[in-house]
N, C-alpha and C positions, 0 to 999 in steps of 0.2 A: 363419165356416165354414172348416173345414180339409178339403180334398179330398186324402185320402191315397191314393196310387197303389199302396201295398203294405201288407199287414199284417205280422206278425212274420216270415213265411217265404215269402209268395207275392205275385204280382201280383194286384191286385183287379179289373183290367179287361183286356179284350182290347186288342190294338194299335189296332184301329179305334175302340174306345171311348175310348182315351187320346187319339187324334187329335181326336175330337169334343170332348173336354173341353178340350184345349189351344186349339182354335179358339174355343170359347166363352169361355175365359179371355181370349184376345186381344181378342175383340169387347167383352168387359166392360171391359177396360182402356182401350180406345179411346173408350168412350162415357161414362167417369166420371173424376172427379178422383182420381188414385191417390196415396195417402200411403204413404211407405216410410221405413225406417230404414236409412241407409247404402245408398242406392239404386244406387250404382255396382256393388256386389256383385250386387244383384238383377238389374239389367239384363244384366250380363255372363253370369251363370249361366243365366238364362232364355233368353237369346239363343243361347248356345253348346250348352246341354244340352237345351232344350225347343223351340227354334226359334220362340220368341215374343219380341216386343219390347215392353217396358213404357214407355209415355209417362208418366213420373213428374210429379206436380204439386207435391208438398210432401214434402221430406225432413227428418224431425225432427232427424237428426244435423246436417245442414247448417244448419238454422235455429238450433239451439243454438250451433253454431260461429260463426255471424254475430253472435249476441248476446254470447257469452262464449268467445272463441277459445282461451283458455288453461285452461279447465276440462275435465274429462272429458266425453265425449259418448255414452257407451254407453247402451243402452236402460235398463239397470239403474239408472244414475245419473239419467236423465231421469224414470223412474217414481218414484224416491225424491224428486225435487225437485218434480214437478208433479202427483202423485197421493198419496193416503193409503194406497195398497195396500201390504201388507207384502212383504218380499223373497221372490221366488218362483223366481229363476233356477236354483236347484238342481233344480227339477222337470224341466228339460230333460235331465238325466243320470240321475236317480234310477231311472227305469223300466228302465234297462239291467241293473240288478242284481236280476233275478228279478221285475221289475214287469210291468205290463200295458202294451203299446205304445200302447194307447188313451190312456194318461196323457200320452204325448208329443203326441198330436194335440190334446188339451185344452190342454196347455202352449202349443202354437202359437197356438191361438185366444186364449188369455190374453195372449200377447205382442202380438197385433194390437190387441186391445181396449184395452190399456193404452197402446200407441203412439198410437192415435187420441185417447185422453183427454189425453195429453201434447201432441199436435199442436194441439188446440183452444186450449190455454193459450199455447203457443208463438206461434201466429198472432196472438193478442191482444197478446202482449208485443212482437212485431215491429212491430205497428201503433203501439203506445204509444211505442216507441223511434224511430219514423219510419224503420224499416229494411225495411219490407215491400216497397216498390217495388224497392229494391236487391236484395232476396232473390229475388223472383219474376222480375224482368226481367234479372237478371245471373246469380245463382248457379244457380237452377233452369233457366234457359235453357241454361246451359253444360252441365248434367248430361245433356241430350239429345244431346250431341255427344261428350263426352270418353270415355264407355265404349266407343264404337266403336273407338277406338284399341286398347283392351284386347282386344276381340273379334278384331280382325284381326292384331295383333302385327306383328313384323318377320321377314322371311325371313332365315335364317342360312346362311352359307357354312361347312359343317361342316369342310372341310379347313383353312380358315383358323382356325377355332375351336381345333382341336387344335394348330395351329402356335403360336397365342397362348398357350395353356395352358403349353406348354413354355417359351416365352421369358419369360413373366411369372414363372414359377417360378424361372427363372435370376436374374431381377432381385431377387426376394425373398432369394435366397441371397447376392447381392452386398451388399444392405443389411445382412444379418446379419454378413457378413464385416467390413464397415466398423465396425459396432458392436463386434464382438469385438476388432478392432485398437485402437480407442480405449480400451476397457476395459483391455486388456493394457498399453497405453502408460501409463495413469494409475496402474495398480497395480504395474507392473513384473513381473507374473506372466504369462509367455508361455503358460501352460496354463489360465488362468482364462477360461472361456467360458460365462457364465451364459445361460440361456434367456430372451430378452426376453418370451416368452409366458407365463412362470411368475411369478405375483404373489409367491410365496414367495422365489424366487431374486432377483427384482428388489428386493424389500424388503431382502434381505441386502446387495445391491450398493449401493443408495442410502443406507441408514441405518446399516448396520454397517461396510461397507468404506469408503465414500466420506464417511460422516458428514455427509450432506446434510440440509438443513432444509426440510421441507414443512409442511403442516397435517395432522398425524397421520401414519400410515404407509401410507396408500393409495398404490398405484402407478398409479392411473388417470390419464387425460390431464389432468384438472383439477389434480391434485396435482403432476403433472410440471411444469405451468405455474407452480404455487406455488414449486416448487424452483428453477426458472430465475429467477423474480423475486426470490429471496432474495439479499441483498447478499453472503452468505457463499459463494455457489456460484461455483466457479472457472470460467474460460473453457472448459477442457477438459471439465469436468463438463457444462457447457451443450451442448457439441458432442455428448456422449454422449446427452443427452436428445433432441437433434435427430435423431440417428441412430435412436434407439428409435422416435420418431414416424414417421420415414420407413419403417422396417421395418413398423411396425404398420399403417399405411395400406395399403401394398402387399400385406402378408400377408392382411389382411382382404378386400381386393378379390379376391385370387387364390383364396382359399377359397370365396368367394361365387360368383365367376365360374366356377370349375371345377365346382362342384356345382349350378349353376343348371339347373333342369329345363326342357327344351324341350317343346313340344306334340308330339303324334304326327305333325304336319305339319312338324316341324323349324323352328318359328317361336318366337321369344322374345316373351313377353308380360309385361306388368306391370300392376299395379293403379294407375291414376292417381287419386290422392286429392285431392279439393278441400279437405280439412281437415288435410292432413298436415304443414304447416309452422307450428309454434306461434309462432315468432318473426317470421314474415312471413305472416300469414293473407292469402289471395289467391293465393299461389304454390302450384302443384301439387307434390306429392311422388309418388314411385313406389316400389313394393315388389312382392313376390311376389303373385300372384293368390290368390283364395280357395281354389283347388284346387292350390296349391303350385307353379305354373309361374312361371318367370322370376325377375327380380331388379330392383334399382333401375336404371333406364335413364338417369338423369340424372347419374350420376357416372362414366360410361364414359370412360376415358382415350382420347386420340386414336387410339392404335394398336388399341384394342379395337373401335373403330367400324368397322374394315375388314371385320369378319365380318358386319356387317348390310348386307343388299343389297336392292335393289328387286326386285319380282316380275318374271318374264320379260315383256319388251315394255314395261316401265314405267321411269320415271326419278324421281329424287329432287330436290327443290328446297327451299330454305329461305330465310327472312328472319331477320335478326338486328337487334335494336334496338341500334344502335351506342352503346356506353358508356351504356346506358339509365339505370342507377341513378346513375351519376356526374352525368348531366345533371340528373336530379331533385334530387340533392344540391346542385348548383350554384345552383339556384333556391330550394330549401328553406332552405339555409344562407346564401343571398345572397352568393355569391363572384363578384365582378365579372369577374376575369380568366378564370375558368372559363367564364362565360357567353360572353365574347368568343371564347374558343377553340372552344367547341362551335358557336357561330353560324358561325364561319369554316369549321369542318369541313363543315357542310351545304352551303356554297356553293363551297368549294375542295376538289376531290377529292384533291389532292396534299398538303393540309395534314394533319399527323399530330399529334394532341393529346398522344399519349404522348411524342413527341419534345419537344414544347413543355414538358410537365411536367418531363421529365428535364433540360432546359436550365435551368429555374428551380431545381430541387433541387440540381443539381451545379454550377451557375454556369459553364456553358459555352455558347457560341453554338449556336443551334438547328441550324445547318448542320453542326456537328461531332458532333451526336448520331447514333449509328448508326441505320440504317433497319430493322435486324433485331433480334430478341430474343437471338440467340446469335451469338457470333463464330466464327471458323474453328476455334478450339480447343474449341468447344462450351461456352464459358463465357458466363454471362448478361451482357448489355450493360446500360448504364445505362437504356436505353429499357425493357428488360424489368423492371428493378427498379422504375422509376417506375410502370409499368403495374400491377404487382402491388400496389404501395402504394395506388394509387388504388382498386383493387378491394377492398381490405381495411381500410385504416386509417381510412376514413370512419366506421366504426362502432366505434371504440374498441378495435380489435384491438391486442393486446400484441406485444412484440418477438419472443417465442418463437413465437407463432402465425405471425407474418410469416416467420420463418425456416423453419417447416414448409411453408408455402404456396409460398414462392419456391425452396425447396431451397438457400438460401444458408447459409453458415456464420453462426453466431449473431452474431458481432461485426459482420459486414457488414450483416445485417438490422437490428441495433440502430442502426447509423450511418444507414441509410436511413430508419428510423423518426424519428430526430431531424430529419433534413433535410426530410422531408415535412411534418412539423407546423410547422417553422420557416417554410416557404414558404407554408403555408396556415393562418394563425392563425384564420381565420373558423370553422373546424371546431369548435374548443373553445367559441366563443361560441354556436354553434348547439346544441351538446350541452347547454349550460347553459340555453338558452331552452326547449328541449324538456322538460327536467326541471322548470323553473319552471311551464310551462303544465300539465304532467301532474299535478304535485303540487297545483295549484290546482283543476283540473277533473276529474281522475281519468279522463279520456276523451280519446282522439285519433281523428281521422278521416283516411283517406287521400284522394287526389284523386277517388276514385270514390264516396266516402261510406261506405266500410267502416269499422266502428268497432273500436277497441281499448279494451276495458275490463278493467283489471287489478284483481282483488280481493285478491290476496295481498300480502304485505309487500314494500316496494320495496327490494330488495337490488341488488347490482351486475349480476347476470344479468338481472333485470327491467329495469333502466335501459338495458342494452344493447339489449334488445328494443324498448324505447320509442323509442330513437334510430334504430334500423334500420327501424322500422315503416313510416314514411311512404314512403321511397324503394322499399324492397323490396316492400311490399304493393301500392303503386301500380303498379309494373311487372308484378307477378304478375297483378293484375286486368286490366291492359292486354293482356297476351299472351293470357289466356283469352278476353277480349272479341274479339280479332282472330280467334280460333279459330271461335267460333260466328257472328260476322259474316261471315267468309269462306265457311263452308260453307252459310250461309243466303242468300248472294247469288244473285240470279236467273241470273247469268252464270257461277256456279261450275261447272266441268266435271263431267259426270256420272261420269266415271271417276276423279275426284280425291278425295282425303281427306287429312286431317291425321293423321300417324302418330306424331309425337314432339313432346314439349314439353321444352325444356331451359332453363327459367327465363326467358331473355329472347329465345328464338327458337323457332320452330316449323318442323318438317320435314314436307313434304307429298309425296305420291306421286301421279303422274299419267302419262298416256301422253306420249311425246316430241312435240315440235312445238307445235301450237296449244294443246293441253290444259295442258301444263306452263307455257307462257308466260302463259296466262289465269289459272292458279292463282297464279302469282307476282305478276301485276299486281293481282289482287284483294287478296292478302295485303298488298302494299305500300300499296294505297289505304287500307286500314283501319289498318295499323300507323302510318302517318304522319298520321293525323287528330290534331289537337292534344289535349293533356291540359291541363286547367285546374289549374295548380299554385299553391298558396298558400305563402308563406314561413312560417317558424316564429314570426314576429312578428304574424301574422294580417293582413298587408296584403292588399289585393284580389288574388284569383287572376288569373293571366295565362296565356294559351295558350302551351304549349310543344310544339314539334314535334321528335320524335326521328327521326333518319334511319334508314331501314330498308336494311340491306345485303343484297343478293340473291345467291344462289348456286344452281347446279344441278350435278348429278352428271355424270360422264363415265365411260365403260366402262374398266375396268382388269383386268389379269391379274397374278398374282404371278410374278415372274421369280426363280427360286431362285438363279441364278448371280449376280444383283445383290442378292439378299435384299431386294427392294423391289417395289412395284407399279408397273407401267408401263401407259401408255395403250394400249388395243387395242380396236378396234371389235367384236371378238368376246367381249370381257370382260363383267364384271358392273358394274352401277352401285352404288357403295358409299357409305355414309354418310360415310366418311372422306375421300372424294375428290370435291371440288366446286370449281367455278371461278366466279369473279365473273361476274355477269350484269348488263348494263345494258339496261333496257327503253326 
């Protein structure tokens, strides 16, 4: 049945009748098992536009994602796989060109009927794969919590937003100037200033002027990496690629950031997707909402976070699983020295595992490794380099990508690459074992029982996904689990809610005092529950506890004379400004 509130030109019901219908729909949803396709969209839309909340039971998109995370999950694809019905999706648009709007309502009914037909087969397949308990008790349970963060969004300090747009734009221009300086140095032409955003001009620079070698003549990031990995590429040419990557990342963020649409209430929202990370199923991704609001909230640089503020009379708090993926890698790859370091970190608050890694890599005493990431000249320290290596090189990251991530010159990143792998030879053995296991079984499971089944040909990109799957997917599922466990806890404060997920941490909002402390304590309790981790050689799983670092916000105001935020009791609580908390 499709209840259409409008015909082609008019409302079909009075306001009172619409209210009656919505209440009836709410009652219907609460007394039945509701099947949806991409239910996060449905929950958000119905909550914000119609004032009703849908308690979903089965999401066909998420069910298919659990079964086959790297395949498409659209309803059109599911109908083609699980029914014999011919393609019909064009019916949703055909009526607009002189057709009858009633055809659209029939199309909606067809959508639902075919979705339910697919759902019945998906449910059987989940049971046969022994994934039904994981799906209902974890994935669908999470769906009742995650869309609430989309509904509420985050309040935005508009004055700071405009300030940031100006300064990020200036940084884009600085990266552009660096790129042009390097190009002019290598060509000897002080007037040559190609546009790094123009594929045509960059093709000319790479392949005609510099005579570089890639795979074909594409100028995309993948081929830029191919160019860097070529033995024929000179050090200065590699620095040019690094500069292009730096400009590209900053320019892309600037254009998205400056054009991001806020709600009428000056709040930034995003669509939190439970299926959004193909290489690490279990992790959430974020993007614009279905009605065009917001942007990706998980790639916000530290300075951009200053514009996101708590509502009046509220405070922000967060937990972060300290070096979560690296801890899982230590046990998955069976790296004894890492296990010792992470165990010591949990019991010795002053022990710094990044300094310990830097001491190993660069062969200096632990006490001589700097305690900070940047020196007085704003240059990266060996601690920073070691930390960035551990964050990226565990998953077969190449030298050029490390240079991009660390913002180091290519030759320094390449040296760090060699030192890191020399000090941790267990990584290569782990990669090999993951490949052997996957080629034999064609299936992997993370610590929560989530499955990775790859159907396509095993190329380098797929192998990268296989190696990263267990640590990244496990931590993704762990953080999502903490979300719904915390909000379902009987002691969770009534005024508290989770508002942000940033891969291995969650940000909550609550009233200062007892509420914020209670929310932090509950998140910490669930975050530090052990994860049963099995190594890549299938030895018995062992419980691993990852330490949860806690912080809460403090009020700040922007001091224009210092061009910085300063603590002030009359200020706002910002995502960017938080202090360590010990409960």
